[in-house]
Phi, psi and omega in degrees: 000140179282124183280150175230082185273120174200158180294154176301141180244130178088153178240154179297145180251172172061025177081006180293148180256125178278124183280353196096124191302129174275125180228154181246130174263341176227141187228138177051047179065224183260012188278347191256136176277184177294160183250163180284146174290127184299333177300327181271329176304311187277351174262003176074021180295147177269359181289144176227161174248141183236144167261147185306124175081003182235151180283154177288167174128185183260319181252149187292122172225158178285160178296326178298314178296319180302320180292322175300315180298317180301315183293318179297314184284346179274324188238110180274165181298135176245125183280183185299334181266010176081013181272131176273117186303318186293331181296321178289324178295321180295316178299320180300321180292314196265341185251122180277123180233104184305322180292318181292328186295335190302327182269001185262150175286171186295328178293321178295320178296323177296319179294327178292323182297318180207123176297121181304335185281000175279347177294140183236170177298329179296326175301315181297320181293322178291317180298325183297340182274351187249133175306139187301320181300327178284327181286330187279072178257169178301322181296325184265356189302318182291326174298312186291315188268342184236301189294331179295344179294336175295340180254015176078020182244120186241109181290131177262069191303318184273320185272323182219071185307132179083358179241156188234150164268136181244125181251140182262174158255124183218074187306131179065009177070023182265128178221140179271164177300319179299316179295320181295325176295320177298315179296322179297318181292320177301318179294317180299317182290343178290344176071213182299131182090354177277132178195172178240151174231133168276132187261173178280008174237037175055045188224170174248141167237129180250141186243154178092014182284141174247156178297332180298330183264353186300314180303315179294319180297315179297322176301314183291323176296316178302318183294338180248015172080034177234160179210161176245002189298135175054041180256001179221175180056219191273065183224173174284126181275183188303132178285121185261140176219187180291131179289347177244032178300135177082350182233355184283122178299336182253019187299142172271312180207146176283116186274347184300310179300323181292318178296322176298315180300313181297321181292317179296324174297315184296318184262002178052056179060032176089359182275348189081123187266097182301329184301326186234024180262008177228064177279162176296332181198176179296163187210128185248142181224145175217158177237119182276131180234352184230160175291344185281345183055044176301341187277350181056059185298333187285354178243024177249152175295325176220127176234129176267118182251120185304137183201171173228155174209127181053040177079005182251136178280144176186214186218137162280155186245131168253143183223150165096001180291139180193160170242145172205177182292333185250342185201144175229135183222147173274150177295152181236154179293137176272354189055056182215137173242133175238130175299159182306323184290347182249019180301312182289323177301318180295317179300314181294319181295319179289317180298315183288330172297315177298316180300316188276334185244347184296148180292145179229030179259263179292127179297337181280354181231034184251358179287162191295328180298328175299320178294316180302317181288327179291316180282329192093138186302319182295316179293322176299314179298319179299318180294319177298316182300321179303330186268355179278158173305129182083356177069027182211157174239137172285152174286169187305142177264193180272121183295141175261000182271125180279108184286348177271356184293135176271128184301129179274145174277122182274353176294150178087196186261132181220139178291138176273173174292337177276120185302135177084000180243155183222156168246147184236116179271130187233135186276136172231089185307125178066005172079001183280130181218137182264163182303314183299324180284328175296318176301317181293317178300318178300315180296315182297317179298324180283319184287324186251338181242219182252015182076033181226144177232140177246130176267153180241163180286350173270012175071029176246185177218159182233135173255114181268170169063043177265117179298151179310317186292344183255356186299310183298320179294320177298314183295340180271358180301137181306324180302328184265356185232337183225183176119174180241161176063216183297328182298332180294342185258007176284074189242146174279348182231060184289168177292167187292340179258331181282327191299324182248025177290125180236141180212146169286184182295322184077177188281004172296323182232348185247126182287341181278336184290136180270343180220166170281139186241316188294307180294319181296315180297316180294316181295320178295315180301318180292321178294323178292316179297333178287336190243352179229150172262127182249139176256359180209161176285145175230124182273120179245128180241143179236139173218145188273347182207180185289349175293344173050048174299335177276002172057048184296337184288344178256006181274157169298314173229122180246143180237115181249120186300141177202177170251138183220170182295146178293126183296343179275002175087355180286164183290156177093159180261159178229167177300135179209184179220150164270128185262131178248141177229151170096005177290153180209152175241169178094208189287335176251046183302139178205159180259135181287166180241149177289132182238342184195163170237124189227136173293144180302328180294343181256004189291324183298304179295324180297312183289327173304315179298318178299315182296323178290313186286319189257338190232015172072021180282162176232135179288132178286148173287161180305321182288343181270354179280123184284171176298319177297322178295322178294324177295321178295320177295319179297319179299317179296317181295334181282350180297142185302326182289350175268007179220057175101022176100300177078163179288160179295319177245120182251160184302139180221154174273187183298337180275356183084010179271145180298135177246114181292132182267000000 
């Protein structure tokens, strides 16, 4: 490993205690080669370091795959007239043309002014020496608020001035105990306001990061085989796969190697891939490995669906799924089969088609489905085919996914394909997790399993490789049985409404959110479970604004934050939600429709009625409500909107739970 010796930069804030930096010298067992020096990663150097017999990079790939990635990223598509597409794209980034700019949105103009990839590790080290208030000038504003997103750093200007949310690359949602400890310590050192969120793309986001600590944090991430490169803005987001890849008794294909391959292609072995780092908009990819469709392929820009053709294994392709503030669409078949050896070629061909032809005017019409509809699916497919090896695409193959399969619940204990081993699915309502709990999860995964944790798109986690003899001891761990706040809900057997609760960040940390979502969603689910008997699971999703990061359109019941009239008839608006019904995931995937607008203060009786009418629930009698249930009701009643409307953002503790003042 290339060493990066320099003094620690920055001190812990908010009374946090630094344990002494946790660093990893070995990552993901013996599968990982040496990593790139961050000084070179951020300067765009093509130099790599190699361990004998292993490919360079951050995530494990074969040398054969590494060579494919090198060739793809070295040689861009040349059209019939001999024009190299990327050369014009590069000119577009770097050369300011006032006439050309008129049709571009402001984000595109910002990219034209300065290529985000010119920022180097040395920039971060210099910035770390300067108080943030002095650094935050008009001249630096676009760097701080926009360009740093290419490095996974998102300034929370309104909610946490001077602090950043940091997003990782975590292909297939796989993280080791050693890596999780590093993330836990980074979160702990952030002090007040520091916390972690599991995302809907099997990823981690850490909050409360300062620029003063970024150089040290990047060093530590490099040392444990993690990166933040190209995880935000107009880039390819985290590659999603099956959370039980490699251990599923009914598995079609192990998605972990494919997600690793795609990620190394996207980040070009950690150097940052200039060829695809200036897309018209963000772009999501997943690889399906199970009949359960845990990966949610229908809401990805590109989904690889296992298939065969002429006796060869590969993937059929779905394209164009997306959510946005103005439109949401399900992915559609491209009528294309790609052999396993051409997975990365297909990704590159589709991505560069999007890069070269995608709209760059209105940000609301820049996702890939808009391009597909503008070009027409057949013309889009033809353009993709030109960029494939041999200049052609095969038509769709025979699907290996059983559409009659009933989706399995991964919560609880389940036997793996490996005899005598089990995976244990554990609930994290709304995905919020604190440093102390991250340390505990790392310890439990190491003590009872193989030191590995899998994240899910429902913001939960799975501990794999637990021997039969250790299952009972794991289930008796205090983290899974006791605790306060969100930690009390880290259960393998959650209630029918809490288990699939999904939420965006909400207005605790996001300036776009109109309401608080995580605490509100959890409290409502608990109050409902206290007062109704359910015979089936109901998936409830929360999102704070129309960008629908909480994916309310695929929920059984979705809640989208808004402001609405006060139900008592008084003047002024109060916190409310637009309610969506009818969303579905899996083989009969569909998007829900808005059915009502409800004030948050009216949500408990309204949702009780929905559960009875639409989902077969029964209201409990007063005598059947337990003491724990009464406590849940009291917590809901204490929310500010249940006592006169309340402020838009209310006081919360580190877990995002409401704290009564």
